[in-house]
Phi, psi and omega in degrees: 000031176296146186072010186297314182299323178290316180298319184293312184297317180298322180288333175284321174301324184289347185278342191244128179271148188299322182296336174297335186244015174087014187253148172291147184275347177058032177074212192288135178246148180294323182238150177286153173086201181281147173275166184294317176309321182288322175294320179296320182296316186284335177272347177082029175235157182295157181295314182297322175306310182296316179299322179296320178295320183286335174273004177063035181258007186085131193279335180070191175064198189260350184273060182229159177276169181298333180278355177098002178270170179295140181292156169296329181293319182294308185296328174294322181289320180292321178299323176296309183302318183273000175060046186282146174273176185307314178297314179294321178297314177300322181293322183299312178304321180288317180283334181282344181229059179298155174272107187282145173256159175292149177309125179090348180278128184263147178295136177295141182288134185268146174294155181297135182296141177241146177259131183296148173308322180299324176291321173297319176297328175296316178297318182292338180281347180267073183294337178253009180230124172298134185208150177201169180244138183248139175268191186294331182262017178070027175281142172274115185266334183198162180200164171258177186297323186278333171297319176292318182294331174287315196253344178070029184305318186293343186265004177239153176299161182306319186295333181279348180278065184217127187295316177302316183292320176305319188282318193256338186246348179279127179289343181259007185296327178292336177276322175299318181247101182301330182255052186312313185298319181292319177300318179296313182297318182292319176302311174297318175305315183288317179300319179298316181295325175290319181292329175293319176294327189227055178303342179259017177271112184292332178286328180284323172303317179296319175304309184302314183295321183293317182290328176297327182282321184267341184231115178297323180298317181298313183304317183293321180286322177299325183285347176284341177063031174282137174236143180197136177273124183269071181285326186197163176164203182222129176237134173256134180233132171266097185284137181295338181252304187283344181088204184289124182240131173256113199237094166299151179224151169231152182236144184227137173281124180293128182299136188062004177227074189288354174262010176246134183237127170275116182251133186229125177276127184234075176294150185298138179295136178082355180284168184295321179299314180302316185291326174294323181288318177304314178302312178296322180293327180289330177291320186290345177267352180287000000 
């Protein structure tokens, strides 16, 4: 994820026109949006300071924390100028102050994530709601019977139980998701958020590399540098047996396992989707 802070800041600068922040546009510009000099002026830092930050070379000067990183005050000012939302602001703080390793030092290999038996029991107790657990790379780690009936997790190899791979590499994904473009954009924005938090995760970097190599759509969306937390929303799935399902969802963080997220589909009671899920559930118990 080298150069991430610079790529992110440049993409955010491009969204804002000078006249939006009270600056003259000075006619035709070589690049869209604000110049680096203008961001520095509006944030109250020197141009050299901002350029060094955007280039990932360390900001230098006095506006640094005791540990040597860029101060919250500077990042807050830049976030204000670039009109970052709460998620983007937190992401900027993460990528602007990465945990550096010594040259040549490799990240320790993490053991495969495990879902506690109690969490699996919780999933199984949700008999009327499709539910599953995602890890930091959006791998599907566990599911209940109805979650499997909707998504077919048990019918694919373990490597295929990954939501980004499902969206971008599964040939039937566009048929499965009627609103594929929205699902794809949300998936990439959530994956980039994870990549910013875990820049030293080799498997996460490998996943991004694989998707970039194999999917032109992924490359295009990844270049947009959107970041978003998928805490809740609505997903529509065209099930091969049950038909079109409209599935509101909520996410919950697993206690003492902050990198595991429970996703629960919560269809409205009495809705057509709820009736179709009930029928699907009855088939899974036959």
